[in-house]
SERO-4910 file (N, C-alpha, C, O; in steps of 0.05 Angstrom, whole numbers):
BEGIN
 pado doro    nc1    nc2    nc3   cac1   cac2   cac3    cc1    cc2    cc3    oc1    oc2    oc3
  Unk    A     17    -24      0      0      0      0     18     25      0     37     27     15
  Unk    A     11     44    -17     27     69    -19      9     93    -14    -15     91    -13
  Unk    A     23    116    -12      8    141     -8    -10    147    -32    -30    161    -30
  Unk    A     -2    137    -56    -18    142    -80    -47    133    -77    -65    144    -89
  Unk    A    -51    112    -61    -78    101    -57    -97    121    -43   -121    117    -44
  Unk    A    -85    142    -31   -102    160    -16   -104    188    -29   -118    205    -18
  Unk    A    -91    192    -52    -91    219    -64   -119    228    -73   -123    252    -76
  Unk    A   -137    209    -77   -164    217    -86   -178    234    -64   -195    250    -71
  Unk    A   -170    230    -39   -183    246    -18   -176    275    -20   -193    292    -15
  Unk    A   -151    281    -28   -143    309    -31   -159    322    -54   -168    345    -51
  Unk    A   -162    307    -75   -178    318    -98   -207    322    -90   -219    342    -97
  Unk    A   -218    304    -74   -245    306    -65   -249    331    -47   -269    345    -48
  Unk    A   -229    335    -29   -231    359    -11   -230    384    -27   -244    404    -21
  Unk    A   -214    385    -48   -212    408    -66   -239    414    -79   -247    437    -81
  Unk    A   -253    393    -87   -279    396    -99   -299    407    -79   -315    425    -85
  Unk    A   -298    398    -54   -316    408    -33   -311    438    -28   -330    453    -24
  Unk    A   -285    446    -28   -279    474    -23   -289    492    -46   -300    513    -41
  Unk    A   -286    482    -71   -296    498    -93   -326    501    -93   -337    522   -102
  Unk    A   -340    481    -83   -370    482    -82   -380    496    -57   -404    498    -53
  Unk    A   -362    505    -39   -369    518    -14   -384    498      4   -401    506     20
  Unk    A   -377    472      2   -388    452     19   -369    443     41   -376    426     58
  Unk    A   -345    453     41   -324    445     59   -330    453     88   -340    475     92
  Unk    A   -325    435    107   -330    441    135   -305    439    151   -286    424    144
  Unk    A   -303    454    172   -281    453    191   -292    460    219   -312    473    221
  Unk    A   -278    451    240   -287    456    267   -273    480    279   -250    486    273
  Unk    A   -288    494    296   -278    517    311   -284    512    340   -307    510    347
  Unk    A   -264    512    358   -269    506    386   -284    529    400   -279    552    394
  Unk    A   -302    522    418   -314    541    436   -303    538    463   -296    516    472
  Unk    A   -300    560    477   -288    560    504   -309    569    524   -327    584    518
  Unk    A   -305    560    549   -322    568    571   -346    550    575   -350    531    560
  Unk    A   -361    555    596   -384    539    603   -405    542    582   -410    563    572
  Unk    A   -418    519    575   -439    519    555   -461    538    564   -470    538    587
  Unk    A   -470    555    545   -491    574    552   -497    593    530   -489    589    507
  Unk    A   -512    614    536   -521    633    516   -498    651    506   -500    661    484
  Unk    A   -477    653    521   -453    667    512   -429    648    516   -426    635    536
  Unk    A   -412    648    495   -388    631    497   -365    646    482   -370    667    470
  Unk    A   -341    635    484   -318    648    471   -311    631    446   -307    607    448
  Unk    A   -309    645    423   -303    632    398   -281    649    384   -285    673    380
  Unk    A   -259    636    377   -237    650    365   -227    673    383   -220    695    373
  Unk    A   -228    669    409   -219    690    427   -239    712    432   -232    732    445
  Unk    A   -263    710    421   -282    732    422   -308    721    435   -318    700    427
  Unk    A   -320    737    453   -346    729    465   -368    733    444   -371    754    432
  Unk    A   -383    712    440   -405    712    420   -431    704    434   -430    688    453
  Unk    A   -453    713    424   -479    703    433   -485    678    417   -485    678    392
  Unk    A   -491    657    431   -493    631    419   -521    624    409   -539    619    425
  Unk    A   -525    625    383   -550    617    370   -545    592    353   -559    588    333
  Unk    A   -526    576    361   -519    552    346   -523    526    362   -517    504    352
  Unk    A   -532    528    387   -533    506    405   -560    493    406   -581    506    402
  Unk    A   -560    466    411   -585    452    415   -593    450    444   -610    435    452
  Unk    A   -579    465    461   -584    466    490   -608    483    496   -605    504    509
  Unk    A   -631    475    487   -655    492    487   -663    503    514   -672    526    516
  Unk    A   -659    487    535   -667    496    562   -644    507    578   -647    515    601
  Unk    A   -620    508    566   -597    518    579   -587    501    602   -576    511    622
  Unk    A   -591    475    600   -584    457    622   -555    447    621   -545    437    642
  Unk    A   -542    449    599   -515    438    597   -496    452    617   -477    439    626
  Unk    A   -501    477    623   -485    491    642   -497    493    670   -487    509    687
  Unk    A   -519    479    675   -532    480    700   -516    465    722   -508    442    717
  Unk    A   -513    478    744   -496    466    765   -507    440    776   -492    423    785
  Unk    A   -534    436    774   -546    412    785   -539    388    767   -535    366    777
  Unk    A   -537    392    741   -528    370    723   -499    364    728   -491    340    728
  Unk    A   -483    384    732   -454    380    738   -450    365    764   -434    347    766
  Unk    A   -466    373    784   -464    359    810   -472    330    808   -460    313    820
  Unk    A   -493    325    792   -503    297    789   -482    281    774   -478    257    780
  Unk    A   -469    293    754   -448    279    739   -425    272    757   -414    250    756
  Unk    A   -416    291    773   -394    287    791   -400    265    812   -384    248    818
  Unk    A   -425    266    822   -433    246    842   -433    218    830   -425    199    843
  Unk    A   -442    216    805   -442    190    791   -413    180    787   -408    156    790
  Unk    A   -395    197    779   -367    190    775   -355    180    801   -340    160    802
  Unk    A   -361    195    823   -350    187    848   -360    160    858   -345    145    872
  Unk    A   -385    153    851   -396    127    859   -388    104    840   -383     82    849
  Unk    A   -388    110    814   -385     88    794   -359     89    778   -353     70    764
  Unk    A   -345    112    779   -321    115    762   -328    129    737   -350    138    732
  Unk    A   -308    133    720   -311    149    696   -324    134    672   -337    147    655
  Unk    A   -321    108    671   -331     93    649   -349     70    658   -347     61    680
  Unk    A   -366     60    639   -383     37    646   -368     11    642   -378    -10    652
  Unk    A   -346     11    628   -326    -11    626   -335    -34    608   -319    -52    604
  Unk    A   -359    -34    598   -367    -56    580   -395    -52    571   -409    -33    578
  Unk    A   -405    -71    555   -432    -70    545   -451    -74    569   -444    -85    589
  Unk    A   -476    -65    566   -495    -67    587   -501    -96    595   -507   -102    618
  Unk    A   -498   -115    575   -504   -143    581   -481   -157    596   -485   -179    606
  Unk    A   -458   -143    597   -435   -155    611   -430   -139    637   -443   -143    657
  Unk    A   -410   -121    636   -402   -106    660   -413    -78    660   -408    -63    680
  Unk    A   -427    -69    639   -433    -41    636   -459    -32    647   -466     -8    645
  Unk    A   -474    -49    660   -501    -41    670   -498    -31    699   -487    -45    716
  Unk    A   -510     -8    704   -510      4    731   -539      9    739   -556     13    722
  Unk    A   -544     10    765   -570     17    775   -579     44    764   -603     49    758
  Unk    A   -560     62    760   -566     89    750   -578     87    721   -596    104    715
  Unk    A   -569     68    705   -581     65    678   -610     59    680   -627     70    665
  Unk    A   -617     41    698   -645     33    700   -662     55    711   -685     58    704
  Unk    A   -651     71    730   -665     94    740   -671    114    718   -693    126    717
  Unk    A   -652    118    700   -656    136    678   -677    125    659   -695    141    650
  Unk    A   -677    100    653   -696     88    635   -725     90    646   -744     96    632
  Unk    A   -727     86    672   -753     89    685   -763    118    684   -786    123    680
  Unk    A   -744    137    688   -752    165    687   -761    173    659   -780    189    656
  Unk    A   -747    163    639   -755    169    611   -783    157    605   -800    171    594
  Unk    A   -788    133    613   -814    120    609   -836    136    624   -858    139    613
  Unk    A   -830    145    647   -850    161    662   -856    187    648   -879    195    645
  Unk    A   -835    201    638   -839    226    623   -855    221    598   -873    237    591
  Unk    A   -848    200    583   -861    194    557   -888    179    560   -902    175    540
  Unk    A   -894    171    585   -918    155    590   -919    130    574   -939    123    561
  Unk    A   -897    115    574   -895     89    561   -889     68    582   -882     75    604
  Unk    A   -891     43    574   -886     21    594   -857     19    601   -850     11    623
  Unk    A   -839     25    582   -811     21    587   -794     38    568   -805     52    550
  Unk    A   -768     38    572   -750     53    555   -723     39    556   -717     24    575
  Unk    A   -706     44    536   -679     33    536   -660     56    527   -666     70    508
  Unk    A   -637     58    541   -618     79    536   -595     69    520   -583     48    526
  Unk    A   -588     83    499   -564     78    482   -542     98    488   -547    118    501
  Unk    A   -519     93    477   -496    111    482   -497    136    465   -483    156    471
  Unk    A   -514    137    445   -519    162    430   -546    159    415   -556    137    412
  Unk    A   -557    181    407   -582    181    392   -578    167    365   -596    153    355
  Unk    A   -555    172    353   -549    159    327   -550    129    329   -561    115    313
  Unk    A   -537    119    351   -537     90    355   -565     79    361   -572     57    353
  Unk    A   -582     95    374   -609     87    379   -625     82    354   -639     62    351
  Unk    A   -622    100    335   -636     97    309   -624     74    292   -639     58    281
  Unk    A   -598     73    290   -585     52    275   -593     24    285   -602      7    270
  Unk    A   -590     20    311   -595     -6    322   -624    -14    322   -631    -37    317
  Unk    A   -642      5    328   -670     -2    330   -682     -8    303   -696    -28    300
  Unk    A   -676      8    283   -687      3    257   -677    -23    246   -692    -39    234
  Unk    A   -651    -28    249   -639    -54    240   -651    -78    254   -652   -100    243
  Unk    A   -660    -74    279   -671    -96    295   -700   -103    287   -707   -127    288
  Unk    A   -716    -84    279   -744    -89    276   -753    -93    247   -776   -102    242
  Unk    A   -736    -87    227   -743    -93    199   -718   -105    186   -696   -101    194
  Unk    A   -724   -120    164   -702   -133    149   -708   -134    120   -723   -118    109
  Unk    A   -695   -153    106   -695   -153     77   -723   -159     65   -727   -153     42
  Unk    A   -741   -170     80   -767   -176     70   -787   -154     76   -812   -157     72
  Unk    A   -777   -131     86   -795   -111     97   -792    -84     81   -775    -81     64
  Unk    A   -810    -66     88   -812    -40     75   -809    -17     95   -820    -18    117
  Unk    A   -794      3     87   -792     28    103   -802     51     87   -792     56     64
  Unk    A   -821     66     98   -830     91     86   -818    114    102   -823    115    126
  Unk    A   -803    132     90   -787    151    104   -791    179     93   -791    183     68
  Unk    A   -795    199    111   -796    227    102   -770    234     89   -748    227     99
  Unk    A   -771    248     66   -746    254     51   -727    272     67   -704    273     60
  Unk    A   -737    286     87   -720    305    102   -711    292    129   -700    306    146
  Unk    A   -714    266    132   -706    253    157   -676    257    163   -660    262    145
  Unk    A   -670    255    189   -642    258    198   -625    235    187   -635    213    181
  Unk    A   -599    240    185   -580    221    174   -582    194    189   -579    173    177
  Unk    A   -586    195    215   -587    170    231   -610    152    223   -608    128    223
  Unk    A   -633    165    216   -656    149    207   -650    138    179   -657    115    173
  Unk    A   -638    154    162   -632    145    135   -612    121    136   -616    101    122
  Unk    A   -591    124    152   -571    103    153   -581     78    167   -573     56    161
  Unk    A   -598     82    187   -610     59    200   -627     43    180   -627     18    181
  Unk    A   -641     57    163   -658     44    143   -640     28    123   -646      5    116
  Unk    A   -618     40    115   -599     26     97   -588      1    110   -586    -20     98
  Unk    A   -580      4    135   -568    -18    150   -587    -42    153   -578    -65    153
  Unk    A   -612    -36    155   -632    -57    159   -635    -76    135   -642    -99    138
  Unk    A   -628    -66    111   -632    -82     87   -660    -82     76   -665    -94     55
  Unk    A   -678    -67     89   -705    -66     79   -707    -49     54   -689    -33     48
  Unk    A   -729    -52     39   -735    -34     16   -742     -7     28   -760     -5     45
  Unk    A   -729     14     18   -734     41     28   -748     58      6   -738     59    -17
  Unk    A   -770     70     13   -783     89     -5   -788    115     10   -801    115     31
  Unk    A   -777    136      0   -781    163     11   -807    174      2   -815    171    -21
  Unk    A   -821    188     20   -845    203     13   -838    233     15   -821    241     31
  Unk    A   -853    249      0   -848    278      1   -852    289     29   -868    280     44
  Unk    A   -836    309     35   -834    319     62   -861    326     73   -875    344     63
  Unk    A   -869    312     95   -894    317    110   -919    316     92   -939    328     99
  Unk    A   -917    301     70   -939    299     51   -955    274     56   -947    252     48
  Unk    A   -977    276     70   -993    253     78  -1005    239     54  -1007    215     53
  Unk    A  -1013    255     34  -1025    243     10  -1005    226     -5  -1011    204    -14
  Unk    A   -980    235     -6   -959    220    -19   -952    194     -3   -948    173    -15
  Unk    A   -952    197     23   -947    173     40   -969    153     36   -964    129     34
  Unk    A   -994    162     35  -1016    144     31  -1015    130      4  -1020    106      2
  Unk    A  -1008    145    -16  -1005    133    -43   -984    111    -44   -988     90    -55
  Unk    A   -961    117    -31   -939     97    -32   -946     73    -15   -937     51    -22
  Unk    A   -961     76      6   -970     54     22   -990     37      6   -989     12      6
  Unk    A  -1008     50     -7  -1028     36    -23  -1015     19    -45  -1024     -3    -50
  Unk    A   -994     30    -57   -981     16    -79   -962     -6    -70   -958    -25    -85
  Unk    A   -951     -4    -46   -929    -21    -39   -933    -38    -14   -920    -59    -11
  Unk    A   -950    -30      5   -952    -44     31   -956    -74     28   -944    -89     43
  Unk    A   -975    -82     11   -982   -110      9   -960   -128     -1   -963   -153      0
  Unk    A   -939   -116    -11   -917   -132    -23   -897   -140     -3   -878   -155     -9
  Unk    A   -899   -131     22   -878   -136     42   -890   -147     67   -913   -143     74
  Unk    A   -873   -161     82   -881   -174    107   -888   -154    128   -911   -153    138
  Unk    A   -869   -136    135   -874   -115    155   -867    -88    142   -853    -86    122
  Unk    A   -878    -67    154   -873    -40    144   -868    -22    168   -882    -23    188
  Unk    A   -848     -4    165   -841     16    185   -842     43    173   -830     48    152
  Unk    A   -857     61    185   -857     89    177   -838    104    196   -842    102    221
  Unk    A   -819    119    186   -800    133    203   -800    163    196   -801    170    172
  Unk    A   -800    179    216   -800    208    212   -788    223    236   -791    214    259
  Unk    A   -775    245    231   -769    264    253   -795    276    262   -815    278    247
  Unk    A   -797    284    287   -820    299    297   -815    328    292   -832    342    280
  Unk    A   -793    339    301   -783    366    294   -760    362    275   -741    349    281
  Unk    A   -763    374    251   -742    371    231   -720    391    237   -725    416    237
  Unk    A   -696    381    243   -675    397    256   -664    419    239   -653    438    249
  Unk    A   -666    417    212   -654    437    195   -676    456    184   -670    474    168
  Unk    A   -701    452    192   -723    469    183   -739    481    206   -746    504    206
  Unk    A   -744    464    227   -759    473    250   -788    466    249   -803    471    269
  Unk    A   -798    454    227   -826    447    226   -832    420    239   -813    405    244
  Unk    A   -857    414    243   -865    389    256   -877    371    235   -890    379    216
  Unk    A   -874    345    240   -887    325    223   -917    324    230   -925    331    252
  Unk    A   -934    316    211   -962    312    216   -968    286    230   -979    267    219
  Unk    A   -960    284    255   -959    259    269   -986    245    271   -987    221    266
  Unk    A  -1008    258    279  -1033    243    281  -1041    230    255  -1051    207    255
  Unk    A  -1037    243    232  -1044    231    207  -1026    207    200  -1035    187    189
  Unk    A  -1000    210    207   -981    187    203   -990    163    219   -990    141    209
  Unk    A   -997    168    244  -1006    145    261  -1032    133    251  -1035    108    253
  Unk    A  -1050    149    241  -1074    139    229  -1069    121    205  -1081    100    202
  Unk    A  -1050    129    188  -1042    112    166  -1028     87    175  -1032     66    164
  Unk    A  -1013     89    196  -1000     66    208  -1020     45    217  -1017     21    212
  Unk    A  -1041     55    230  -1063     37    238  -1077     24    214  -1082      0    214
  Unk    A  -1082     40    195  -1098     31    171  -1082     11    155  -1094     -8    144
  Unk    A  -1056     14    152  -1040     -3    135  -1023    -23    151  -1005    -36    140
  Unk    A  -1028    -26    177  -1014    -45    194   -984    -40    193   -968    -57    186
  Unk    A   -976    -15    200   -948     -7    200   -939      0    228   -954     10    244
  Unk    A   -914     -6    234   -900      5    257   -893     34    251   -889     41    227
  Unk    A   -891     50    271   -883     78    268   -861     85    288   -864     80    312
  Unk    A   -839     96    278   -817    105    295   -815    135    290   -811    144    267
  Unk    A   -817    151    312   -814    180    309   -790    189    325   -787    182    349
  Unk    A   -774    205    313   -749    216    325   -755    242    339   -759    262    326
  Unk    A   -755    241    365   -762    264    382   -738    279    392   -739    293    412
  Unk    A   -715    277    378   -690    289    387   -693    319    394   -684    328    415
  Unk    A   -706    334    376   -708    363    380   -735    371    393   -741    395    394
  Unk    A   -750    351    402   -776    357    414   -777    351    444   -791    364    459
  Unk    A   -761    331    452   -760    323    481   -751    347    498   -730    359    493
  Unk    A   -766    353    519   -760    375    536   -770    402    527   -771    421    542
  Unk    A   -779    403    502   -786    428    489   -816    430    484   -829    450    491
  Unk    A   -828    409    472   -856    409    464   -872    393    483   -862    375    497
  Unk    A   -898    399    484   -916    384    502   -919    398    528   -901    412    537
  Unk    A   -942    394    541   -948    407    566   -927    401    588   -920    418    604
  Unk    A   -917    376    587   -897    368    607   -869    365    595   -851    354    608
  Unk    A   -865    374    570   -839    371    557   -833    344    547   -810    337    542
  Unk    A   -854    327    543   -849    300    534   -845    298    504   -837    277    494
  Unk    A   -850    319    489   -844    319    460   -869    322    443   -891    329    452
  Unk    A   -865    316    417   -886    319    397   -910    301    402   -933    308    398
  Unk    A   -904    276    411   -926    257    416   -945    269    437   -969    267    434
  Unk    A   -934    281    458   -951    295    478   -964    320    466   -987    325    471
  Unk    A   -948    335    450   -959    359    438   -984    354    422  -1003    369    422
  Unk    A   -984    332    407  -1006    324    390  -1026    306    405  -1045    296    393
  Unk    A  -1022    302    430  -1040    286    447  -1043    258    436  -1066    248    433
  Unk    A  -1021    245    429  -1021    218    417  -1009    197    436  -1004    175    428
  Unk    A  -1005    205    461   -994    186    480  -1013    162    484  -1038    166    484
  Unk    A  -1002    139    487  -1019    115    490  -1022    100    464  -1031     77    464
  Unk    A  -1016    112    441  -1018     98    416   -993     81    411   -971     89    421
  Unk    A   -995     59    397   -971     42    392   -951     56    374   -956     61    351
  Unk    A   -928     63    386   -908     79    371   -881     75    385   -880     71    409
  Unk    A   -859     76    370   -832     77    381   -823    105    382   -821    118    361
  Unk    A   -818    115    406   -809    143    409   -779    143    414   -769    134    435
  Unk    A   -764    153    395   -735    155    398   -729    184    407   -744    202    400
  Unk    A   -708    187    422   -700    215    429   -671    215    438   -658    194    440
  Unk    A   -661    239    443   -634    242    453   -633    255    480   -652    268    489
  Unk    A   -611    250    494   -606    263    520   -587    287    517   -579    299    536
  Unk    A   -579    293    492   -557    312    487   -566    340    478   -550    357    473
  Unk    A   -592    344    477   -602    370    468   -615    384    491   -601    396    508
  Unk    A   -641    385    493   -654    399    515   -646    387    542   -647    401    563
  Unk    A   -639    362    543   -631    349    568   -602    353    576   -594    344    597
  Unk    A   -586    366    559   -560    375    567   -539    355    573   -519    361    586
  Unk    A   -543    330    564   -523    309    570   -514    295    544   -508    309    525
  Unk    A   -514    269    544   -506    253    521   -520    227    522   -525    216    543
  Unk    A   -527    216    498   -540    190    497   -566    191    481   -575    213    473
  Unk    A   -578    168    477   -604    167    463   -621    146    476   -612    131    494
  Unk    A   -646    145    468   -665    125    480   -687    118    461   -692    132    441
  Unk    A   -700     96    466   -725     88    454   -745     84    477   -739     70    496
  Unk    A   -768     96    475   -790     92    494   -813     79    479   -821     88    458
  Unk    A   -824     57    491   -845     42    477   -858     23    497   -853     25    521
  Unk    A   -873      4    487   -885    -17    504   -863    -35    514   -841    -36    503
  Unk    A   -869    -50    536   -849    -68    548   -839    -89    529   -815    -94    528
  Unk    A   -858   -102    513   -847   -123    494   -829   -111    473   -809   -124    466
  Unk    A   -835    -87    463   -817    -75    443   -790    -70    455   -769    -76    442
  Unk    A   -789    -58    478   -763    -52    491   -748    -78    497   -723    -78    493
  Unk    A   -761    -99    506   -748   -124    511   -736   -136    485   -714   -147    485
  Unk    A   -751   -133    463   -741   -143    438   -716   -127    429   -697   -139    420
  Unk    A   -717   -101    431   -694    -84    424   -670    -92    441   -647    -93    431
  Unk    A   -674    -96    466   -652   -103    484   -639   -129    476   -615   -133    480
  Unk    A   -654   -146    463   -643   -172    454   -633   -172    425   -619   -191    417
  Unk    A   -641   -152    409   -635   -153    381   -619   -130    369   -608   -132    347
  Unk    A   -618   -107    383   -606    -83    371   -575    -85    374   -565    -83    397
  Unk    A   -560    -88    352   -531    -91    355   -517    -67    366   -496    -70    380
  Unk    A   -527    -43    362   -514    -19    372   -519    -15    401   -508      4    413
  Unk    A   -536    -31    414   -538    -32    443   -523    -55    455   -509    -53    475
  Unk    A   -526    -79    442   -514   -103    452   -484   -102    452   -471   -110    471
  Unk    A   -472    -90    431   -443    -91    427   -429    -65    433   -407    -60    424
  Unk    A   -442    -47    448   -430    -21    453   -428    -16    483   -446    -25    498
  Unk    A   -407     -4    492   -404      3    520   -427     20    530   -436     38    516
  Unk    A   -437     14    554   -459     29    565   -453     58    569   -429     66    571
  Unk    A   -474     74    569   -471    103    573   -455    109    599   -458     95    619
  Unk    A   -437    128    598   -420    134    621   -436    142    645   -458    154    642
  Unk    A   -426    137    669   -441    145    693   -446    175    694   -468    183    702
  Unk    A   -427    191    686   -431    220    687   -454    229    669   -471    244    677
  Unk    A   -454    219    644   -476    226    626   -503    216    636   -523    230    634
  Unk    A   -503    192    648   -528    181    658   -539    197    681   -562    204    682
  Unk    A   -521    204    700   -529    220    723   -539    248    715   -559    258    725
  Unk    A   -525    260    696   -533    287    687   -561    286    673   -577    304    678
  Unk    A   -565    266    657   -591    264    643   -614    259    663   -636    270    659
  Unk    A   -609    243    683   -629    238    703   -636    264    718   -660    269    723
  Unk    A   -616    280    724   -622    306    737   -637    324    718   -654    339    727
  Unk    A   -631    323    692   -644    341    673   -674    334    671   -691    352    669
  Unk    A   -681    308    670   -709    301    668   -724    311    692   -747    319    690
  Unk    A   -712    309    716   -725    320    740   -731    350    737   -752    359    745
  Unk    A   -711    364    727   -715    393    723   -737    399    703   -753    417    707
  Unk    A   -737    384    681   -758    388    660   -785    384    672   -804    400    666
  Unk    A   -788    365    690   -815    359    702   -822    379    723   -846    385    727
  Unk    A   -802    390    737   -808    407    760   -806    437    755   -814    453    771
  Unk    A   -795    445    731   -791    473    726   -802    480    698   -787    486    680
  Unk    A   -829    480    695   -841    487    669   -835    515    661   -838    522    637
  Unk    A   -827    532    680   -821    560    673   -798    562    653   -796    581    638
  Unk    A   -780    542    653   -758    543    633   -770    540    605   -762    555    587
  Unk    A   -788    522    602   -801    518    576   -817    542    568   -817    550    545
  Unk    A   -831    554    587   -846    578    582   -829    601    572   -836    615    554
  Unk    A   -806    604    585   -787    626    577   -777    620    549   -774    639    533
  Unk    A   -770    595    543   -761    588    517   -782    597    496   -774    609    476
  Unk    A   -807    590    500   -827    596    480   -833    626    478   -841    636    457
  Unk    A   -830    641    500   -832    670    499   -810    681    481   -815    699    464
  Unk    A   -786    671    483   -764    680    466   -769    673    437   -764    689    419
  Unk    A   -779    649    432   -784    640    404   -805    658    392   -801    668    369
  Unk    A   -827    663    406   -849    679    395   -840    708    390   -847    719    369
  Unk    A   -825    719    408   -815    747    404   -797    749    380   -799    767    364
  Unk    A   -778    730    378   -759    731    356   -772    726    329   -765    740    309
  Unk    A   -791    708    328   -805    703    303   -819    729    293   -819    735    270
  Unk    A   -831    744    312   -845    768    305   -825    789    294   -831    804    275
  Unk    A   -801    790    306   -782    810    298   -769    804    271   -759    822    257
  Unk    A   -770    778    263   -757    770    238   -776    768    214   -769    759    193
  Unk    A   -801    777    218   -820    778    196   -809    797    175   -798    818    181
  Unk    A   -812    789    150   -801    805    128   -777    793    116   -770    799     93
  Unk    A   -764    775    131   -742    759    120   -754    733    108   -777    727    112
  Unk    A   -737    718     94   -746    692     84   -744    671    106   -726    654    106
  Unk    A   -762    673    125   -762    656    148   -778    631    141   -801    632    134
  Unk    A   -765    608    144   -779    582    139   -800    577    160   -796    585    183
  Unk    A   -822    564    153   -843    558    173   -831    541    195   -817    522    191
  Unk    A   -838    548    220   -827    534    243   -847    535    266   -860    555    271
  Unk    A   -849    512    280   -864    510    305   -846    500    327   -855    485    345
  Unk    A   -821    508    326   -801    499    345   -781    521    351   -784    543    339
  Unk    A   -762    517    368   -741    538    373   -720    539    351   -701    554    354
  Unk    A   -724    525    329   -706    526    306   -717    545    285   -738    540    274
  Unk    A   -704    567    281   -713    587    262   -691    590    240   -668    595    246
  Unk    A   -700    587    215   -681    587    192   -688    609    173   -712    612    165
  Unk    A   -668    624    164   -671    645    144   -660    634    118   -636    629    116
  Unk    A   -677    631     98   -668    619     73   -651    638     56   -656    662     55
  Unk    A   -631    626     43   -613    642     26   -610    627     -1   -615    603     -3
  Unk    A   -601    642    -21   -601    631    -48   -577    614    -55   -580    595    -71
  Unk    A   -554    619    -43   -530    604    -50   -513    597    -25   -515    611     -5
  Unk    A   -497    576    -26   -479    571     -4   -459    594      1   -453    600     25
  Unk    A   -450    607    -20   -432    629    -16   -445    652      0   -432    664     17
  Unk    A   -470    657     -6   -484    678      8   -488    670     38   -486    687     55
  Unk    A   -494    645     42   -498    636     70   -472    639     86   -473    648    109
  Unk    A   -450    631     74   -424    634     88   -418    663     93   -409    670    115
  Unk    A   -423    681     74   -417    709     77   -435    721     99   -425    737    116
  Unk    A   -461    714    100   -478    725    121   -470    715    148   -470    730    168
  Unk    A   -463    689    150   -454    678    176   -430    693    186   -427    698    210
  Unk    A   -412    700    168   -388    715    176   -395    743    185   -383    753    204
  Unk    A   -414    756    171   -422    783    179   -435    782    207   -429    799    224
  Unk    A   -451    762    212   -463    759    239   -442    754    260   -443    765    282
  Unk    A   -422    738    253   -400    732    271   -385    757    278   -377    762    301
  Unk    A   -380    774    258   -366    799    262   -381    817    282   -369    834    295
  Unk    A   -408    813    284   -424    829    302   -430    814    328   -447    823    344
  Unk    A   -415    792    332   -418    778    358   -440    758    359   -448    750    381
  Unk    A   -450    749    336   -472    729    335   -461    704    323   -452    704    300
  Unk    A   -462    682    338   -454    656    327   -479    641    318   -494    631    334
  Unk    A   -482    639    291   -504    625    279   -493    612    254   -482    626    237
  Unk    A   -496    586    251   -483    572    229   -497    575    202   -521    578    200
  Unk    A   -480    574    181   -490    572    154   -494    542    148   -476    526    150
  Unk    A   -519    534    142   -525    506    135   -528    505    105   -543    519     93
  Unk    A   -513    486     93   -511    485     64   -515    457     54   -514    438     69
  Unk    A   -520    454     28   -521    427     16   -493    414     21   -473    427     22
  Unk    A   -492    387     23   -515    368     20   -531    363     45   -549    346     44
  Unk    A   -525    377     67   -540    373     91   -570    380     87   -588    367     97
  Unk    A   -575    402     72   -601    411     66   -603    417     36   -583    421     23
  Unk    A   -628    417     24   -630    422     -4   -623    451    -12   -614    456    -34
  Unk    A   -629    470      6   -623    498      1   -608    510     24   -612    502     47
  Unk    A   -592    530     19   -575    542     40   -592    560     58   -613    570     51
  Unk    A   -582    563     83   -596    579    103   -578    586    126   -557    574    130
  Unk    A   -587    606    142   -575    611    168   -594    600    188   -618    605    188
  Unk    A   -584    584    207   -600    570    227   -596    582    254   -573    581    265
  Unk    A   -617    592    266   -617    602    293   -631    583    312   -653    574    306
  Unk    A   -618    575    334   -632    559    354   -634    576    379   -615    587    390
  Unk    A   -659    578    389   -665    595    411   -664    579    437   -670    555    438
  Unk    A   -655    592    458   -651    579    484   -668    594    506   -673    618    503
  Unk    A   -675    580    526   -690    592    549   -672    613    563   -682    631    575
  Unk    A   -646    609    561   -627    627    576   -619    651    559   -602    667    568
  Unk    A   -629    654    535   -625    679    520   -640    701    534   -664    699    539
  Unk    A   -627    723    539   -641    747    550   -653    763    527   -647    759    504
  Unk    A   -670    782    534   -680    800    514   -658    816    500   -660    822    476
  Unk    A   -637    822    515   -614    836    503   -601    818    482   -592    828    461
  Unk    A   -598    793    487   -587    774    467   -603    774    442   -593    776    420
  Unk    A   -630    772    445   -647    771    422   -647    797    406   -647    796    382
  Unk    A   -646    819    420   -645    845    406   -619    848    391   -618    859    369
  Unk    A   -597    838    402   -572    839    389   -573    823    363   -562    831    342
  Unk    A   -586    800    363   -589    784    339   -606    799    318   -598    799    295
  Unk    A   -628    810    326   -645    824    307   -630    848    295   -631    852    271
  Unk    A   -615    863    311   -600    886    300   -578    876    281   -574    889    261
  Unk    A   -565    854    288   -545    843    270   -557    834    243   -545    838    222
  Unk    A   -581    823    244   -595    814    220   -602    839    203   -598    838    178
  Unk    A   -612    859    215   -620    883    201   -596    895    185   -600    906    163
  Unk    A   -572    893    196   -549    905    182   -534    885    165   -516    893    150
  Unk    A   -542    859    166   -528    839    151   -543    828    127   -532    819    107
  Unk    A   -570    830    129   -587    819    108   -600    841     92   -603    864    101
  Unk    A   -606    835     67   -625    851     52   -652    839     55   -655    815     50
  Unk    A   -672    854     64   -698    842     70   -708    826     46   -708    836     24
  Unk    A   -718    802     53   -729    785     32   -709    768     17   -716    753     -1
  Unk    A   -683    771     24   -662    756     10   -644    741     29   -626    728     21
***
């Protein structure tokens, strides 16, 4: 093997740079929160998924430290061997209680939860109907399963129904998969209609609540609660790394479904259990979500105010704390993001192939002050041409 075998990567990177698709990381300094230090400069953070501002909450840090002191820094093995701790089961019970399901299972990441669960419940004789805007983890989980995959138009119930009518009878089992909050747009899936089609066509339904857990619903349980669909047969996937301020993923569902996943999902069976620190922090976060609804109320006050101030821009429809301003080219998105950065606003340019069209993505947090929001609006006024 020689270096020549790898030169194609350099050419590929050059192509990405020419297309303005190239990505690079920039470290952030300081405690996670509404303000952080980037490139040596304090910026207002509108790039975080920390919707409730819990990542920097001292109670989560104290819970993480206490878990490390009791259990050590690592889980040391898979949950079926040496990696299972009482704390893991306490977290799973807390998730099930929040989601009003019989049981839950915790994975080491949300990505692993989707990969392992989809691969466990469908196979080569089965069909997956997937929203075309689904998260990468849902798409790759579908590929890994070996099932036939058919995408339906984004949130288009008529198209989903047509594809089910044409294809469902040809396959043993069928799984409908969708995000609940679409992370790069901010809109919600039409969940009640999807569940109705699932009932009608004898389909399983998996909904990815990553950006809804802690944010939507009267008790912060997510989109399923928001649409009052709790109690219906459904697999609710979610993450512990966004509004819950920790790390990890989960599936909440009926007890038989969870037991099946525990026995069949390779990304759970063959992966080291979630670290004690992450587990303890997530458990503390769920308690805060349940006991402090004012955090969620403040978040939605911020979202409503900011949406009103950004009227007149090409604001994509959103029913979540994710607000996106559409732009015509990747170059324009990069330039606007830099202008905002120069004014102390950290908001990322999202470009193809992540999304079909370029945009600036703002994520609102409960810990943003009115001054933070006003600074963003003022920066937009001087960085954008209205309507473009």
